[in-house]
Each structure stands twice: as structure tokens, then as C-alpha cells.
C-alpha positions, 0 to 999 in steps of 0.5 A, spaced: 336 640 659 329 638 662 324 643 662 324 644 670 332 645 669 330 650 663 325 654 668 330 654 674 336 657 670 332 662 666 329 665 672 337 665 675 339 668 668 334 674 669 336 675 676 343 675 674 343 679 668 340 685 670 337 687 664 330 686 665 325 691 667 318 692 669 314 692 676 313 698 680 317 696 687 319 703 690 327 703 688 332 707 693 336 713 690 343 713 687 348 714 692 351 721 690 359 722 690 362 726 696 364 733 694 372 733 692 377 736 697 382 737 692 383 739 685 387 736 679 394 736 681 393 738 688 396 735 694 392 733 700 394 732 707 390 728 712 393 730 719 392 729 726 390 722 725 391 715 728 394 711 722 393 703 722 399 699 720 395 693 718 401 689 717 403 688 724 397 691 728 401 698 730 398 705 730 402 711 728 399 717 733 399 722 731 400 721 724 399 725 717 398 722 710 400 726 704 396 724 698 399 726 691 397 724 684 392 718 687 398 715 691 401 716 698 407 720 698 408 719 705 406 717 712 409 722 717 410 723 725 409 730 729 416 732 728 416 732 720 409 734 718 410 736 710 406 742 707 400 741 702 396 744 697 390 742 702 389 740 709 384 736 712 384 735 720 382 728 722 382 730 729 384 723 732 380 719 727 383 712 725 385 711 718 386 704 715 387 702 708 381 700 704 378 693 705 378 688 699 372 684 698 376 678 694 370 674 693 363 676 691 358 677 685 356 684 683 351 682 678 348 677 682 343 680 686 342 675 692 336 672 692 332 665 692 325 667 689 322 671 683 317 676 682 314 681 677 316 687 682 323 684 683 325 684 676 324 691 676 328 692 682 334 688 679 338 693 675 338 698 681 340 692 686 346 691 682 348 698 682 347 698 690 351 692 690 357 697 687 355 703 692 354 699 698 361 696 697 364 703 697 360 706 702 362 700 707 369 701 706 371 696 700 375 700 695 377 693 691 372 688 689 374 681 685 368 679 682 368 672 681 363 670 676 358 675 673 355 679 667 362 681 663 358 687 660 355 689 666 361 689 670 365 693 664 359 698 664 359 699 671 367 700 671 366 705 666 361 709 669 365 709 676 371 712 672 366 717 669 364 719 676 357 717 674 356 711 679 359 711 686 363 704 687 370 701 688 375 698 683 373 692 680 377 686 678 373 682 673 374 675 672 373 670 666 371 663 668 373 656 665 369 650 666 368 643 663 362 641 659 356 639 664 360 642 670 358 646 676 353 652 674 356 651 666 349 653 664 351 660 666 355 660 660 349 661 656 347 667 661 354 671 661 357 669 654 364 667 652 367 673 656 364 671 663 365 663 662 368 658 657 366 651 656 373 647 654 374 640 653 381 639 652 388 642 655 389 645 648 382 649 649 383 650 656 390 654 654 386 657 648 380 660 653 386 663 657 389 667 651 382 669 649 380 672 656 387 675 657 385 679 650 379 681 652 381 684 659 380 679 664 384 681 670 384 673 673 382 666 671 377 662 675 376 654 675 372 649 678 373 643 682 365 642 685 363 635 685 356 635 686 351 641 686 350 645 692 342 645 690 337 640 691 338 634 689 345 635 689 347 631 683 354 629 682 358 633 677 364 632 672 370 636 673 376 639 669 381 634 669 388 635 672 391 636 665 386 642 663 387 645 670 395 645 669 394 648 662 389 653 665 394 655 671 400 655 666 397 659 661 395 664 666 401 665 669 404 667 662 400 673 662 401 674 669 394 672 671 392 669 678 388 663 677 383 661 682 379 655 684 372 654 687 372 648 691 369 645 697 372 638 698 379 635 700 380 632 694 379 639 690 383 642 695 389 637 694 388 637 686 388 645 686 395 644 690 397 639 685 396 644 679 399 649 682 393 654 683 395 659 688 388 662 690 383 657 693 376 659 694 371 657 700 373 651 705 373 643 704 367 641 708 367 633 707 373 632 712 378 635 716 385 637 714 391 632 715 398 635 718 401 634 711 395 638 707 396 644 712 404 644 711 404 643 704 399 649 703 403 654 708 410 651 704 407 653 697 405 660 699 398 659 697 392 663 699 385 661 701 378 665 701 374 662 707 367 666 705 365 664 712 358 668 711 356 662 706 355 658 712 351 663 716 347 665 710 345 658 708 345 653 714 339 650 716 335 645 720 335 639 715 331 632 716 336 627 717 342 631 717 346 630 724 350 637 723 344 641 723 343 639 730 350 641 732 351 647 736 355 651 731 349 651 726 344 653 732 348 659 733 348 661 726 341 660 726 340 664 732 344 670 730 341 670 723 334 670 726 337 676 730 340 680 724 338 678 717 332 683 717 336 689 719 342 687 714 336 687 709 334 694 710 341 696 710 343 692 703 337 690 699 332 694 695 325 693 698 322 687 693 329 684 694 328 684 702 321 682 701 322 676 697 328 674 701 324 674 708 319 670 704 324 664 702 328 665 709 321 663 712 321 657 707 328 655 709 327 655 716 322 649 716 326 643 715 320 640 711 321 645 705 328 641 703 324 634 703 321 636 696 323 639 689 321 646 688 321 650 681 326 655 684 333 653 686 333 651 693 340 650 697 342 643 700 343 645 707 347 639 708 353 642 705 352 649 708 351 645 715 358 642 714 361 648 712 359 651 719 362 645 723 368 642 719 369 648 714 370 652 720 375 647 724 379 647 717 379 655 717 382 655 724 387 650 723 390 654 717 390 660 722 394 657 727 399 655 722 400 662 719 397 660 712 396 666 707 388 667 709 384 672 705 377 675 706 371 675 701 364 674 703 361 671 696 356 677 696 351 675 691 348 668 693 342 668 697 341 673 703 348 676 702 351 682 698 357 684 696 358 690 701 357 686 707 364 685 708 363 687 716 359 681 717 364 676 714 369 680 719 365 679 725 363 672 724 371 671 723 372 675 730 366 670 733 369 664 731 376 666 735 380 670 730 383 676 732 381 683 730 389 685 727 389 678 724 382 679 720 384 686 718 390 683 715 386 678 711 382 683 708 387 688 706 395 686 706 393 678 705 388 680 700 393 684 696 398 679 696 393 674 693 391 679 688 399 680 686 397 687 688 401 688 694 405 694 692 399 698 690 393 696 695 392 694 702 397 698 706 398 705 707 405 706 705 409 711 700 407 709 693 401 705 694 394 708 691 391 712 696 385 708 698 383 709 705 378 708 710 377 713 716 373 711 722 371 714 729 373 708 733 379 703 733 377 696 729 383 693 733 379 693 739 373 690 736 372 689 728 365 691 729 368 698 729 368 698 722 361 700 721 363 707 724 365 709 717 366 717 717 370 717 710 372 713 704 378 715 699 379 711 692 385 713 689 386 720 693 379 722 692 374 723 697 368 718 695 364 718 701 363 722 707 357 720 712 
């Protein structure tokens, strides 16, 4: 590693680990948990509400939901309302399952630059990432790559009611030497990422991850850096990929793969990897690609927000002149500052806006910079080709989940509303978007009997809204209450 790379990744290390301190930026106050509605062992009835069946887009109205011992005991119509220890009259509000963010990074703070004040804000920003998920209706998060110790610490604090946050599923990454962000193995340690050189080491890495409590396994098929200068990268071989997936299956762990190319997509299917992250941007799917993907029942998380965050005009890139990119640039200019007000610490917002202005100048990308700089060509292609591929899968009835890649610059894990709004903008229907973020995500996680739906026996993860998201997905912003495993955690 040369000096420039060392400094670049040292800055990323400091930002990602959340263990630095210093600076004097004003920090937000922690979110306090809502007052509980029922005590230990007591049942709770949510009555007179509109219950959304996200599986088929219908509503039970008026509906009544009985919660007991963290689970849903039943959903009832007017004629058979059960008795309960406590009752909450929701007076016609809408109730849906808690959202699932199936792709984000809780311990990466969503910034491009660094400052001394920023280092003092990182720890609070990471806590806020967790709080904002719950506050915005996200009751389950799949953390796709992060600082394992920090994640486990936050899970413990959430269970002790010392931190307001969702259920967190922690992944373990397995990467080949010199591969995409393999340097992060130095940041996150073996529990976060292991480097392997053979199929034997790959299987051994899965075994160790399972013993250490990982909830899923992540691998990578990224053939070039997504940062300038976009140099070529080695990827894991087919034998290693298959070994990881096989061993993960033995332990009941889902394997997910980062990919952005058709070759990566096809190799992932060949290896039998069931969860694909992002979307190919180097060419459009063939009919055979789509048919095989649907037939095999694989799932994919498009992360359309990434194109929204990182598409910019780039000298010499024809995609940057396409109307799809122009629409993103105009929408981001209109919305970014307000979103940063809602999700970012003061200094995180200041640095983000500083680099947003830098990125908005096409000449900025013609030079190398000490701070890691995204290569817009890849993300402009995501806005144009990636979205075409996504809509092809939607039309084919593929299993499509939902996640926003919160943690990359300008995006935060609680911003699921933006991801879902973007899907609506490109033509996906609200009922399908809701299904992606609940039922489909739960299927991809192999947790469909527990989360993502309101039915008897499922965990009582519930979001109460003042407007119907089936009419407009942006109504998800009108949150009144959020329940996690039957306990009220947030009330507006």
C-alpha cells in the first residue's frame, strides 16, 4: 500500500470505527424510548385500526390486533374482538409491519471528507443511525459490513433499553486478498472481514463466523474500484464462492454477494448465492438471465438510493448527459439539505454539503484527491442501465427486496423512505414497494415466519401511520408509533 492509500484508508478507518473522540461540534440529544403501554406478561389490544396486508395490498378495516408475549396472537374483525389486559384505540390509523432495511452500514457515518470536529461527532452519528431507523419505521436492519464490536455493543444496549433502535442482523464478510475494500479487514478485524486464499480457507472462515455469532455471510464480485481511479481488482474464484455458499447453507446462514456487473450476476447465480446486492450497470439483462433468476427464486436488493447519492456530471461520460441523471441531480439539489437536517449531525451535514458542492463541479473528478472520491461513471450507469434492469425484474415478478446502502456518502440507514420514494418515482407501485420492504425482505432473510407481516405467531413489529401508504408511498413519513416485539418504542 502506498502513502496515499494509507492516508486514504486511515481516514476511512477513523470514520468507520466510531471510536475516535475530540472536537467540539454540537451534538444531538439521544432519542428517549416511549413510555410502555403494557407491563411484563400483559396482553395489549390495538383496536379500531386499518390493518395493511402487505402480501396482497388489502386492508382489514376496522381491524384489531392482539399482542401477547412479544408476538401477534391474532388479527380480528369487528365481530370477534378479543379481551386484553390493556387496550389502545387507534381511531382509524393505519397499521403495517415494521420495515426491513436489508442493506445498510450502521457504523459507517455517510461522509466523504474529514475534519477535527467531525471526529467528535462520529460516535453520536452512529448512535443516531440506529435511532433514526426505529424512528422512521425500520424495525429490522441487515448490517452488510461494519465494525462487529460496535454493532454487538449497540445490540446489547438496545436489549437493555439504553439505546432506541431496531433488531440488528450482523454479517461477516469474506474477501480475497486485494479485493474490493479488502483493506477494511484491518479496520473491522476478523469478525468483520476475513481474507481467504483457497476454498479450504473460505469454508473455515464461514465456520469461524458462525461460531462468532454472525447472522449471514457476505462476499464480493466487484471487478473495479468504485473510487477514482477505478483500478481493476481481483475477485474470489468460483470454487471459493461455492465453498462459502455451501458451508453457509450447512449452518442455515444466508450468503449475500456485492456485485455491479452482468458477469458478477451470472457467477453469483452459478454459485447458488441467494441474495444479490445492487444491480448490474454494465449492460442489460438477457431474457435468459431474468428467467433463470426468477426460476431459481433468488432475491436482489437494488439500492436505488446509491445512484441518487453518487450520480454527477462527469467530463467524457455520455451517461451524465442522460435525462435520468439530470432528474436525479435536480431532485437531489432540492432534497439533500433537508434530508441532512433530518438524519445528520451538525458537522456531518457541514462536511457533506461541502463535498456535495465539490462533486457538483465536473472538473473535480478530473484530478486525484487525498479524500476517497467516488467515480461517477459507475453511478451514472446505475441511474440509466441499473434502473432498466430493475424494472425488467419487477415486470418478471422476481423476488426483489429493499435496502438503501445507508452509510455511503449522503445516505443514512434510516433513509428507507427515500429509497421507497425513488422506487415509486421510476414506476414501481406502492403495494409492490411495501411488499419489497417487508414480505420480500423477510423471505430473503429466511425469516418470513417471524417478521415482515401481520399474522398470528409473527413478532409484533408494527408501524402506525396517519395516512395510507398504499395511496402514496410518501405517506410512510407520517409515522405515529413504532412497536418492536410488542413494546412501544417510539411515539411522535
